[in-house]
PDB file of N, CA, C and O in Angstrom:
ATOM      1  N   UNK A   1      78.864  30.999 121.990  1.00  0.00           N
ATOM      2  CA  UNK A   1      78.870  29.854 121.127  1.00  0.00           C
ATOM      3  C   UNK A   1      77.771  28.875 121.515  1.00  0.00           C
ATOM      4  O   UNK A   1      77.199  28.212 120.650  1.00  0.00           O
ATOM      5  N   UNK A   2      77.462  28.775 122.833  1.00  0.00           N
ATOM      6  CA  UNK A   2      76.415  27.884 123.274  1.00  0.00           C
ATOM      7  C   UNK A   2      75.064  28.342 122.722  1.00  0.00           C
ATOM      8  O   UNK A   2      74.242  27.516 122.325  1.00  0.00           O
ATOM      9  N   UNK A   3      74.839  29.631 122.697  1.00  0.00           N
ATOM     10  CA  UNK A   3      73.582  30.168 122.182  1.00  0.00           C
ATOM     11  C   UNK A   3      73.415  29.797 120.708  1.00  0.00           C
ATOM     12  O   UNK A   3      72.336  29.417 120.253  1.00  0.00           O
ATOM     13  N   UNK A   4      74.514  29.922 119.993  1.00  0.00           N
ATOM     14  CA  UNK A   4      74.481  29.576 118.574  1.00  0.00           C
ATOM     15  C   UNK A   4      74.153  28.087 118.388  1.00  0.00           C
ATOM     16  O   UNK A   4      73.346  27.733 117.528  1.00  0.00           O
ATOM     17  N   UNK A   5      74.764  27.237 119.175  1.00  0.00           N
ATOM     18  CA  UNK A   5      74.530  25.797 119.077  1.00  0.00           C
ATOM     19  C   UNK A   5      73.081  25.451 119.438  1.00  0.00           C
ATOM     20  O   UNK A   5      72.458  24.614 118.784  1.00  0.00           O
ATOM     21  N   UNK A   6      72.557  26.091 120.468  1.00  0.00           N
ATOM     22  CA  UNK A   6      71.171  25.853 120.866  1.00  0.00           C
ATOM     23  C   UNK A   6      70.221  26.335 119.766  1.00  0.00           C
ATOM     24  O   UNK A   6      69.240  25.664 119.445  1.00  0.00           O
ATOM     25  N   UNK A   7      70.519  27.492 119.197  1.00  0.00           N
ATOM     26  CA  UNK A   7      69.682  28.027 118.123  1.00  0.00           C
ATOM     27  C   UNK A   7      69.663  27.086 116.922  1.00  0.00           C
ATOM     28  O   UNK A   7      68.611  26.818 116.342  1.00  0.00           O
ATOM     29  N   UNK A   8      70.832  26.595 116.565  1.00  0.00           N
ATOM     30  CA  UNK A   8      70.933  25.661 115.436  1.00  0.00           C
ATOM     31  C   UNK A   8      70.174  24.379 115.749  1.00  0.00           C
ATOM     32  O   UNK A   8      69.499  23.844 114.870  1.00  0.00           O
ATOM     33  N   UNK A   9      70.263  23.878 116.952  1.00  0.00           N
ATOM     34  CA  UNK A   9      69.557  22.656 117.337  1.00  0.00           C
ATOM     35  C   UNK A   9      68.042  22.863 117.275  1.00  0.00           C
ATOM     36  O   UNK A   9      67.312  22.001 116.787  1.00  0.00           O
ATOM     37  N   UNK A  10      67.582  24.001 117.770  1.00  0.00           N
ATOM     38  CA  UNK A  10      66.148  24.299 117.737  1.00  0.00           C
ATOM     39  C   UNK A  10      65.667  24.415 116.299  1.00  0.00           C
ATOM     40  O   UNK A  10      64.605  23.895 115.957  1.00  0.00           O
ATOM     41  N   UNK A  11      66.431  25.086 115.463  1.00  0.00           N
ATOM     42  CA  UNK A  11      66.056  25.218 114.055  1.00  0.00           C
ATOM     43  C   UNK A  11      66.029  23.853 113.363  1.00  0.00           C
ATOM     44  O   UNK A  11      65.138  23.579 112.559  1.00  0.00           O
ATOM     45  N   UNK A  12      67.001  23.005 113.676  1.00  0.00           N
ATOM     46  CA  UNK A  12      67.047  21.673 113.083  1.00  0.00           C
ATOM     47  C   UNK A  12      65.833  20.848 113.493  1.00  0.00           C
ATOM     48  O   UNK A  12      65.243  20.143 112.674  1.00  0.00           O
ATOM     49  N   UNK A  13      65.465  20.943 114.772  1.00  0.00           N
ATOM     50  CA  UNK A  13      64.278  20.229 115.232  1.00  0.00           C
ATOM     51  C   UNK A  13      63.013  20.755 114.551  1.00  0.00           C
ATOM     52  O   UNK A  13      62.133  19.982 114.172  1.00  0.00           O
ATOM     53  N   UNK A  14      62.937  22.053 114.404  1.00  0.00           N
ATOM     54  CA  UNK A  14      61.782  22.662 113.739  1.00  0.00           C
ATOM     55  C   UNK A  14      61.676  22.219 112.290  1.00  0.00           C
ATOM     56  O   UNK A  14      60.587  21.913 111.805  1.00  0.00           O
ATOM     57  N   UNK A  15      62.819  22.186 111.594  1.00  0.00           N
ATOM     58  CA  UNK A  15      62.820  21.735 110.203  1.00  0.00           C
ATOM     59  C   UNK A  15      62.439  20.261 110.103  1.00  0.00           C
ATOM     60  O   UNK A  15      61.717  19.862 109.189  1.00  0.00           O
ATOM     61  N   UNK A  16      62.920  19.466 111.034  1.00  0.00           N
ATOM     62  CA  UNK A  16      62.580  18.042 111.035  1.00  0.00           C
ATOM     63  C   UNK A  16      61.083  17.854 111.246  1.00  0.00           C
ATOM     64  O   UNK A  16      60.469  17.000 110.606  1.00  0.00           O
ATOM     65  N   UNK A  17      60.500  18.635 112.127  1.00  0.00           N
ATOM     66  CA  UNK A  17      59.065  18.541 112.376  1.00  0.00           C
ATOM     67  C   UNK A  17      58.276  18.975 111.144  1.00  0.00           C
ATOM     68  O   UNK A  17      57.263  18.360 110.810  1.00  0.00           O
ATOM     69  N   UNK A  18      58.721  20.008 110.479  1.00  0.00           N
ATOM     70  CA  UNK A  18      58.045  20.484 109.274  1.00  0.00           C
ATOM     71  C   UNK A  18      58.130  19.457 108.160  1.00  0.00           C
ATOM     72  O   UNK A  18      57.182  19.273 107.396  1.00  0.00           O
ATOM     73  N   UNK A  19      59.268  18.791 108.074  1.00  0.00           N
ATOM     74  CA  UNK A  19      59.454  17.819 107.005  1.00  0.00           C
ATOM     75  C   UNK A  19      58.464  16.660 107.148  1.00  0.00           C
ATOM     76  O   UNK A  19      57.882  16.227 106.154  1.00  0.00           O
ATOM     77  N   UNK A  20      58.268  16.161 108.346  1.00  0.00           N
ATOM     78  CA  UNK A  20      57.330  15.056 108.522  1.00  0.00           C
ATOM     79  C   UNK A  20      55.907  15.510 108.229  1.00  0.00           C
ATOM     80  O   UNK A  20      55.116  14.752 107.668  1.00  0.00           O
ATOM     81  N   UNK A  21      55.578  16.746 108.606  1.00  0.00           N
ATOM     82  CA  UNK A  21      54.247  17.266 108.305  1.00  0.00           C
ATOM     83  C   UNK A  21      54.071  17.462 106.807  1.00  0.00           C
ATOM     84  O   UNK A  21      52.990  17.232 106.266  1.00  0.00           O
ATOM     85  N   UNK A  22      55.138  17.886 106.140  1.00  0.00           N
ATOM     86  CA  UNK A  22      55.077  18.076 104.694  1.00  0.00           C
ATOM     87  C   UNK A  22      54.877  16.743 103.992  1.00  0.00           C
ATOM     88  O   UNK A  22      54.075  16.642 103.063  1.00  0.00           O
ATOM     89  N   UNK A  23      55.598  15.723 104.428  1.00  0.00           N
ATOM     90  CA  UNK A  23      55.434  14.395 103.837  1.00  0.00           C
ATOM     91  C   UNK A  23      54.014  13.880 104.046  1.00  0.00           C
ATOM     92  O   UNK A  23      53.411  13.303 103.141  1.00  0.00           O
ATOM     93  N   UNK A  24      53.495  14.093 105.239  1.00  0.00           N
ATOM     94  CA  UNK A  24      52.127  13.656 105.542  1.00  0.00           C
ATOM     95  C   UNK A  24      51.122  14.406 104.680  1.00  0.00           C
ATOM     96  O   UNK A  24      50.160  13.820 104.184  1.00  0.00           O
ATOM     97  N   UNK A  25      51.349  15.705 104.504  1.00  0.00           N
ATOM     98  CA  UNK A  25      50.439  16.503 103.676  1.00  0.00           C
ATOM     99  C   UNK A  25      50.478  16.026 102.227  1.00  0.00           C
ATOM    100  O   UNK A  25      49.442  15.964 101.565  1.00  0.00           O
ATOM    101  N   UNK A  26      51.659  15.690 101.737  1.00  0.00           N
ATOM    102  CA  UNK A  26      51.781  15.191 100.364  1.00  0.00           C
ATOM    103  C   UNK A  26      51.069  13.848 100.233  1.00  0.00           C
ATOM    104  O   UNK A  26      50.370  13.606  99.249  1.00  0.00           O
ATOM    105  N   UNK A  27      51.248  12.975 101.228  1.00  0.00           N
ATOM    106  CA  UNK A  27      50.572  11.678 101.193  1.00  0.00           C
ATOM    107  C   UNK A  27      49.056  11.853 101.233  1.00  0.00           C
ATOM    108  O   UNK A  27      48.327  11.170 100.513  1.00  0.00           O
ATOM    109  N   UNK A  28      48.584  12.774 102.081  1.00  0.00           N
ATOM    110  CA  UNK A  28      47.145  13.028 102.164  1.00  0.00           C
ATOM    111  C   UNK A  28      46.616  13.594 100.846  1.00  0.00           C
ATOM    112  O   UNK A  28      45.539  13.218 100.384  1.00  0.00           O
ATOM    113  N   UNK A  29      47.388  14.501 100.252  1.00  0.00           N
ATOM    114  CA  UNK A  29      46.985  15.094  98.984  1.00  0.00           C
ATOM    115  C   UNK A  29      46.903  14.022  97.901  1.00  0.00           C
ATOM    116  O   UNK A  29      45.980  14.022  97.085  1.00  0.00           O
ATOM    117  N   UNK A  30      47.869  13.112  97.898  1.00  0.00           N
ATOM    118  CA  UNK A  30      47.863  12.021  96.924  1.00  0.00           C
ATOM    119  C   UNK A  30      46.649  11.120  97.134  1.00  0.00           C
ATOM    120  O   UNK A  30      46.016  10.689  96.170  1.00  0.00           O
ATOM    121  N   UNK A  31      46.332  10.840  98.381  1.00  0.00           N
ATOM    122  CA  UNK A  31      45.163  10.004  98.674  1.00  0.00           C
ATOM    123  C   UNK A  31      43.883  10.682  98.193  1.00  0.00           C
ATOM    124  O   UNK A  31      43.001  10.024  97.641  1.00  0.00           O
ATOM    125  N   UNK A  32      43.780  11.979  98.397  1.00  0.00           N
ATOM    126  CA  UNK A  32      42.595  12.721  97.943  1.00  0.00           C
ATOM    127  C   UNK A  32      42.517  12.689  96.418  1.00  0.00           C
ATOM    128  O   UNK A  32      41.444  12.471  95.856  1.00  0.00           O
ATOM    129  N   UNK A  33      43.646  12.906  95.751  1.00  0.00           N
ATOM    130  CA  UNK A  33      43.657  12.869  94.288  1.00  0.00           C
ATOM    131  C   UNK A  33      43.235  11.496  93.772  1.00  0.00           C
ATOM    132  O   UNK A  33      42.475  11.400  92.809  1.00  0.00           O
ATOM    133  N   UNK A  34      43.719  10.452  94.401  1.00  0.00           N
ATOM    134  CA  UNK A  34      43.351   9.096  93.989  1.00  0.00           C
ATOM    135  C   UNK A  34      41.858   8.850  94.187  1.00  0.00           C
ATOM    136  O   UNK A  34      41.211   8.234  93.341  1.00  0.00           O
ATOM    137  N   UNK A  35      41.316   9.326  95.296  1.00  0.00           N
ATOM    138  CA  UNK A  35      39.886   9.159  95.554  1.00  0.00           C
ATOM    139  C   UNK A  35      39.057   9.924  94.529  1.00  0.00           C
ATOM    140  O   UNK A  35      38.048   9.416  94.039  1.00  0.00           O
ATOM    141  N   UNK A  36      39.479  11.143  94.205  1.00  0.00           N
ATOM    142  CA  UNK A  36      38.757  11.945  93.212  1.00  0.00           C
ATOM    143  C   UNK A  36      38.812  11.261  91.851  1.00  0.00           C
ATOM    144  O   UNK A  36      37.815  11.212  91.131  1.00  0.00           O
ATOM    145  N   UNK A  37      39.970  10.742  91.509  1.00  0.00           N
ATOM    146  CA  UNK A  37      40.106  10.052  90.217  1.00  0.00           C
ATOM    147  C   UNK A  37      39.217   8.808  90.167  1.00  0.00           C
ATOM    148  O   UNK A  37      38.588   8.532  89.146  1.00  0.00           O
ATOM    149  N   UNK A  38      39.167   8.068  91.257  1.00  0.00           N
ATOM    150  CA  UNK A  38      38.312   6.874  91.308  1.00  0.00           C
ATOM    151  C   UNK A  38      36.847   7.268  91.173  1.00  0.00           C
ATOM    152  O   UNK A  38      36.090   6.603  90.466  1.00  0.00           O
ATOM    153  N   UNK A  39      36.437   8.351  91.849  1.00  0.00           N
ATOM    154  CA  UNK A  39      35.051   8.827  91.743  1.00  0.00           C
ATOM    155  C   UNK A  39      34.734   9.279  90.322  1.00  0.00           C
ATOM    156  O   UNK A  39      33.657   8.994  89.799  1.00  0.00           O
ATOM    157  N   UNK A  40      35.672   9.982  89.706  1.00  0.00           N
ATOM    158  CA  UNK A  40      35.460  10.455  88.334  1.00  0.00           C
ATOM    159  C   UNK A  40      35.346   9.278  87.377  1.00  0.00           C
ATOM    160  O   UNK A  40      34.502   9.280  86.481  1.00  0.00           O
ATOM    161  N   UNK A  41      36.197   8.271  87.568  1.00  0.00           N
ATOM    162  CA  UNK A  41      36.127   7.088  86.709  1.00  0.00           C
ATOM    163  C   UNK A  41      34.799   6.359  86.888  1.00  0.00           C
ATOM    164  O   UNK A  41      34.197   5.907  85.914  1.00  0.00           O
ATOM    165  N   UNK A  42      34.348   6.247  88.128  1.00  0.00           N
ATOM    166  CA  UNK A  42      33.077   5.577  88.390  1.00  0.00           C
ATOM    167  C   UNK A  42      31.926   6.337  87.748  1.00  0.00           C
ATOM    168  O   UNK A  42      31.029   5.734  87.158  1.00  0.00           O
ATOM    169  N   UNK A  43      31.951   7.652  87.864  1.00  0.00           N
ATOM    170  CA  UNK A  43      30.892   8.466  87.261  1.00  0.00           C
ATOM    171  C   UNK A  43      30.914   8.347  85.746  1.00  0.00           C
ATOM    172  O   UNK A  43      29.864   8.270  85.109  1.00  0.00           O
ATOM    173  N   UNK A  44      32.105   8.332  85.171  1.00  0.00           N
ATOM    174  CA  UNK A  44      32.231   8.186  83.719  1.00  0.00           C
ATOM    175  C   UNK A  44      31.694   6.834  83.273  1.00  0.00           C
ATOM    176  O   UNK A  44      30.966   6.738  82.285  1.00  0.00           O
ATOM    177  N   UNK A  45      32.061   5.790  84.011  1.00  0.00           N
ATOM    178  CA  UNK A  45      31.576   4.451  83.669  1.00  0.00           C
ATOM    179  C   UNK A  45      30.063   4.364  83.801  1.00  0.00           C
ATOM    180  O   UNK A  45      29.398   3.762  82.958  1.00  0.00           O
ATOM    181  N   UNK A  46      29.515   4.966  84.858  1.00  0.00           N
ATOM    182  CA  UNK A  46      28.064   4.963  85.040  1.00  0.00           C
ATOM    183  C   UNK A  46      27.372   5.683  83.881  1.00  0.00           C
ATOM    184  O   UNK A  46      26.367   5.201  83.359  1.00  0.00           O
ATOM    185  N   UNK A  47      27.904   6.817  83.488  1.00  0.00           N
ATOM    186  CA  UNK A  47      27.308   7.584  82.390  1.00  0.00           C
ATOM    187  C   UNK A  47      27.412   6.808  81.081  1.00  0.00           C
ATOM    188  O   UNK A  47      26.469   6.785  80.290  1.00  0.00           O
ATOM    189  N   UNK A  48      28.558   6.175  80.857  1.00  0.00           N
ATOM    190  CA  UNK A  48      28.736   5.400  79.629  1.00  0.00           C
ATOM    191  C   UNK A  48      27.793   4.211  79.600  1.00  0.00           C
ATOM    192  O   UNK A  48      27.210   3.903  78.560  1.00  0.00           O
ATOM    193  N   UNK A  49      27.640   3.543  80.735  1.00  0.00           N
ATOM    194  CA  UNK A  49      26.718   2.412  80.797  1.00  0.00           C
ATOM    195  C   UNK A  49      25.272   2.855  80.581  1.00  0.00           C
ATOM    196  O   UNK A  49      24.504   2.183  79.894  1.00  0.00           O
ATOM    197  N   UNK A  50      24.912   3.985  81.171  1.00  0.00           N
ATOM    198  CA  UNK A  50      23.551   4.497  81.005  1.00  0.00           C
ATOM    199  C   UNK A  50      23.294   4.848  79.538  1.00  0.00           C
ATOM    200  O   UNK A  50      22.231   4.542  78.999  1.00  0.00           O
ATOM    201  N   UNK A  51      24.263   5.485  78.902  1.00  0.00           N
ATOM    202  CA  UNK A  51      24.108   5.840  77.488  1.00  0.00           C
ATOM    203  C   UNK A  51      24.016   4.580  76.628  1.00  0.00           C
ATOM    204  O   UNK A  51      23.204   4.511  75.705  1.00  0.00           O
ATOM    205  N   UNK A  52      24.840   3.596  76.930  1.00  0.00           N
ATOM    206  CA  UNK A  52      24.817   2.335  76.189  1.00  0.00           C
ATOM    207  C   UNK A  52      23.470   1.640  76.349  1.00  0.00           C
ATOM    208  O   UNK A  52      22.902   1.135  75.380  1.00  0.00           O
ATOM    209  N   UNK A  53      22.965   1.621  77.579  1.00  0.00           N
ATOM    210  CA  UNK A  53      21.652   1.012  77.825  1.00  0.00           C
ATOM    211  C   UNK A  53      20.544   1.754  77.087  1.00  0.00           C
ATOM    212  O   UNK A  53      19.626   1.130  76.555  1.00  0.00           O
ATOM    213  N   UNK A  54      20.623   3.068  77.052  1.00  0.00           N
ATOM    214  CA  UNK A  54      19.612   3.860  76.355  1.00  0.00           C
ATOM    215  C   UNK A  54      19.649   3.580  74.850  1.00  0.00           C
ATOM    216  O   UNK A  54      18.608   3.475  74.202  1.00  0.00           O
ATOM    217  N   UNK A  55      20.867   3.460  74.303  1.00  0.00           N
ATOM    218  CA  UNK A  55      20.982   3.152  72.881  1.00  0.00           C
ATOM    219  C   UNK A  55      20.452   1.755  72.571  1.00  0.00           C
ATOM    220  O   UNK A  55      19.795   1.540  71.552  1.00  0.00           O
ATOM    221  N   UNK A  56      20.743   0.815  73.459  1.00  0.00           N
ATOM    222  CA  UNK A  56      20.209  -0.543  73.275  1.00  0.00           C
ATOM    223  C   UNK A  56      18.689  -0.528  73.305  1.00  0.00           C
ATOM    224  O   UNK A  56      18.046  -1.166  72.472  1.00  0.00           O
ATOM    225  N   UNK A  57      18.112   0.194  74.254  1.00  0.00           N
ATOM    226  CA  UNK A  57      16.654   0.266  74.365  1.00  0.00           C
ATOM    227  C   UNK A  57      16.059   0.910  73.111  1.00  0.00           C
ATOM    228  O   UNK A  57      15.035   0.452  72.606  1.00  0.00           O
ATOM    229  N   UNK A  58      16.694   1.963  72.612  1.00  0.00           N
ATOM    230  CA  UNK A  58      16.198   2.620  71.400  1.00  0.00           C
ATOM    231  C   UNK A  58      16.285   1.671  70.205  1.00  0.00           C
ATOM    232  O   UNK A  58      15.366   1.602  69.389  1.00  0.00           O
ATOM    233  N   UNK A  59      17.391   0.947  70.111  1.00  0.00           N
ATOM    234  CA  UNK A  59      17.540  -0.026  69.031  1.00  0.00           C
ATOM    235  C   UNK A  59      16.488  -1.108  69.107  1.00  0.00           C
ATOM    236  O   UNK A  59      15.934  -1.521  68.087  1.00  0.00           O
ATOM    237  N   UNK A  60      16.211  -1.570  70.319  1.00  0.00           N
ATOM    238  CA  UNK A  60      15.168  -2.586  70.494  1.00  0.00           C
ATOM    239  C   UNK A  60      13.793  -2.043  70.107  1.00  0.00           C
ATOM    240  O   UNK A  60      12.998  -2.744  69.481  1.00  0.00           O
ATOM    241  N   UNK A  61      13.520  -0.806  70.478  1.00  0.00           N
ATOM    242  CA  UNK A  61      12.225  -0.201  70.150  1.00  0.00           C
ATOM    243  C   UNK A  61      12.065  -0.082  68.638  1.00  0.00           C
ATOM    244  O   UNK A  61      10.984  -0.331  68.105  1.00  0.00           O
ATOM    245  N   UNK A  62      13.138   0.300  67.947  1.00  0.00           N
ATOM    246  CA  UNK A  62      13.073   0.423  66.489  1.00  0.00           C
ATOM    247  C   UNK A  62      12.851  -0.951  65.852  1.00  0.00           C
ATOM    248  O   UNK A  62      12.054  -1.101  64.926  1.00  0.00           O
ATOM    249  N   UNK A  63      13.570  -1.944  66.366  1.00  0.00           N
ATOM    250  CA  UNK A  63      13.399  -3.303  65.846  1.00  0.00           C
ATOM    251  C   UNK A  63      11.973  -3.807  66.080  1.00  0.00           C
ATOM    252  O   UNK A  63      11.369  -4.420  65.201  1.00  0.00           O
ATOM    253  N   UNK A  64      11.450  -3.542  67.267  1.00  0.00           N
ATOM    254  CA  UNK A  64      10.071  -3.950  67.576  1.00  0.00           C
ATOM    255  C   UNK A  64       9.068  -3.251  66.665  1.00  0.00           C
ATOM    256  O   UNK A  64       8.095  -3.860  66.220  1.00  0.00           O
ATOM    257  N   UNK A  65       9.308  -1.976  66.392  1.00  0.00           N
ATOM    258  CA  UNK A  65       8.409  -1.245  65.492  1.00  0.00           C
ATOM    259  C   UNK A  65       8.469  -1.839  64.086  1.00  0.00           C
ATOM    260  O   UNK A  65       7.443  -1.975  63.419  1.00  0.00           O
ATOM    261  N   UNK A  66       9.655  -2.185  63.647  1.00  0.00           N
ATOM    262  CA  UNK A  66       9.796  -2.828  62.329  1.00  0.00           C
ATOM    263  C   UNK A  66       9.054  -4.152  62.277  1.00  0.00           C
ATOM    264  O   UNK A  66       8.398  -4.469  61.285  1.00  0.00           O
ATOM    265  N   UNK A  67       9.161  -4.916  63.343  1.00  0.00           N
ATOM    266  CA  UNK A  67       8.434  -6.191  63.403  1.00  0.00           C
ATOM    267  C   UNK A  67       6.925  -5.965  63.374  1.00  0.00           C
ATOM    268  O   UNK A  67       6.194  -6.713  62.726  1.00  0.00           O
ATOM    269  N   UNK A  68       6.468  -4.952  64.064  1.00  0.00           N
ATOM    270  CA  UNK A  68       5.034  -4.656  64.084  1.00  0.00           C
ATOM    271  C   UNK A  68       4.546  -4.280  62.689  1.00  0.00           C
ATOM    272  O   UNK A  68       3.469  -4.703  62.270  1.00  0.00           O
ATOM    273  N   UNK A  69       5.340  -3.486  61.967  1.00  0.00           N
ATOM    274  CA  UNK A  69       4.967  -3.104  60.597  1.00  0.00           C
ATOM    275  C   UNK A  69       4.926  -4.347  59.714  1.00  0.00           C
ATOM    276  O   UNK A  69       4.004  -4.529  58.919  1.00  0.00           O
ATOM    277  N   UNK A  70       5.936  -5.195  59.865  1.00  0.00           N
ATOM    278  CA  UNK A  70       5.976  -6.428  59.070  1.00  0.00           C
ATOM    279  C   UNK A  70       4.772  -7.319  59.390  1.00  0.00           C
ATOM    280  O   UNK A  70       4.153  -7.882  58.487  1.00  0.00           O
ATOM    281  N   UNK A  71       4.448  -7.440  60.669  1.00  0.00           N
ATOM    282  CA  UNK A  71       3.282  -8.248  61.060  1.00  0.00           C
ATOM    283  C   UNK A  71       1.985  -7.663  60.504  1.00  0.00           C
ATOM    284  O   UNK A  71       1.098  -8.402  60.077  1.00  0.00           O
ATOM    285  N   UNK A  72       1.879  -6.341  60.511  1.00  0.00           N
ATOM    286  CA  UNK A  72       0.680  -5.703  59.976  1.00  0.00           C
ATOM    287  C   UNK A  72       0.566  -5.972  58.477  1.00  0.00           C
ATOM    288  O   UNK A  72      -0.525  -6.224  57.966  1.00  0.00           O
ATOM    289  N   UNK A  73       1.700  -5.917  57.778  1.00  0.00           N
ATOM    290  CA  UNK A  73       1.690  -6.226  56.336  1.00  0.00           C
ATOM    291  C   UNK A  73       1.277  -7.658  56.087  1.00  0.00           C
ATOM    292  O   UNK A  73       0.503  -7.936  55.171  1.00  0.00           O
ATOM    293  N   UNK A  74       1.794  -8.579  56.906  1.00  0.00           N
ATOM    294  CA  UNK A  74       1.404  -9.987  56.772  1.00  0.00           C
ATOM    295  C   UNK A  74      -0.089 -10.164  57.037  1.00  0.00           C
ATOM    296  O   UNK A  74      -0.759 -10.937  56.351  1.00  0.00           O
ATOM    297  N   UNK A  75      -0.604  -9.453  58.023  1.00  0.00           N
ATOM    298  CA  UNK A  75      -2.027  -9.553  58.345  1.00  0.00           C
ATOM    299  C   UNK A  75      -2.878  -9.067  57.181  1.00  0.00           C
ATOM    300  O   UNK A  75      -3.895  -9.677  56.851  1.00  0.00           O
ATOM    301  N   UNK A  76      -2.458  -7.962  56.558  1.00  0.00           N
ATOM    302  CA  UNK A  76      -3.198  -7.435  55.397  1.00  0.00           C
ATOM    303  C   UNK A  76      -3.142  -8.446  54.263  1.00  0.00           C
ATOM    304  O   UNK A  76      -4.152  -8.709  53.609  1.00  0.00           O
ATOM    305  N   UNK A  77      -1.969  -9.010  54.029  1.00  0.00           N
ATOM    306  CA  UNK A  77      -1.824 -10.004  52.976  1.00  0.00           C
ATOM    307  C   UNK A  77      -2.703 -11.231  53.246  1.00  0.00           C
ATOM    308  O   UNK A  77      -3.361 -11.750  52.344  1.00  0.00           O
ATOM    309  N   UNK A  78      -2.698 -11.676  54.488  1.00  0.00           N
ATOM    310  CA  UNK A  78      -3.530 -12.828  54.838  1.00  0.00           C
ATOM    311  C   UNK A  78      -5.019 -12.508  54.672  1.00  0.00           C
ATOM    312  O   UNK A  78      -5.788 -13.343  54.196  1.00  0.00           O
ATOM    313  N   UNK A  79      -5.414 -11.311  55.061  1.00  0.00           N
ATOM    314  CA  UNK A  79      -6.821 -10.920  54.928  1.00  0.00           C
ATOM    315  C   UNK A  79      -7.215 -10.872  53.461  1.00  0.00           C
ATOM    316  O   UNK A  79      -8.324 -11.261  53.093  1.00  0.00           O
ATOM    317  N   UNK A  80      -6.295 -10.389  52.621  1.00  0.00           N
ATOM    318  CA  UNK A  80      -6.578 -10.326  51.184  1.00  0.00           C
ATOM    319  C   UNK A  80      -6.716 -11.712  50.610  1.00  0.00           C
ATOM    320  O   UNK A  80      -7.623 -11.993  49.827  1.00  0.00           O
ATOM    321  N   UNK A  81      -5.776 -12.603  51.022  1.00  0.00           N
ATOM    322  CA  UNK A  81      -5.836 -13.981  50.526  1.00  0.00           C
ATOM    323  C   UNK A  81      -7.124 -14.686  50.975  1.00  0.00           C
ATOM    324  O   UNK A  81      -7.720 -15.444  50.209  1.00  0.00           O
ATOM    325  N   UNK A  82      -7.542 -14.436  52.199  1.00  0.00           N
ATOM    326  CA  UNK A  82      -8.740 -15.067  52.720  1.00  0.00           C
ATOM    327  C   UNK A  82     -10.010 -14.519  52.100  1.00  0.00           C
ATOM    328  O   UNK A  82     -11.020 -15.221  52.049  1.00  0.00           O
ATOM    329  N   UNK A  83      -9.984 -13.275  51.625  1.00  0.00           N
ATOM    330  CA  UNK A  83     -11.159 -12.656  51.039  1.00  0.00           C
ATOM    331  C   UNK A  83     -11.410 -13.208  49.642  1.00  0.00           C
ATOM    332  O   UNK A  83     -12.532 -13.107  49.147  1.00  0.00           O
ATOM    333  N   UNK A  84     -10.428 -13.775  49.004  1.00  0.00           N
ATOM    334  CA  UNK A  84     -10.599 -14.244  47.625  1.00  0.00           C
ATOM    335  C   UNK A  84     -11.179 -15.592  47.595  1.00  0.00           C
ATOM    336  O   UNK A  84     -11.394 -16.148  46.518  1.00  0.00           O
TER     337      UNK A  84
END
């Protein structure tokens, strides 16, 4: 009976040790998942900001080109008026 009691005690201690390691592993896994999610969110935000900036720059370039065309038309009109 003593052998049985010792065996049960050893098994209980082993299970207790495994449980704390399992909890730690789960906590570590959760921390890794949170870090990966934060990195993914940061990368997504960076990509979205870069795309937004590129669209803004393209819009500005188009607007500037329109202004240049308008200015060229005004210059032609002014030259015509001055020639008369």
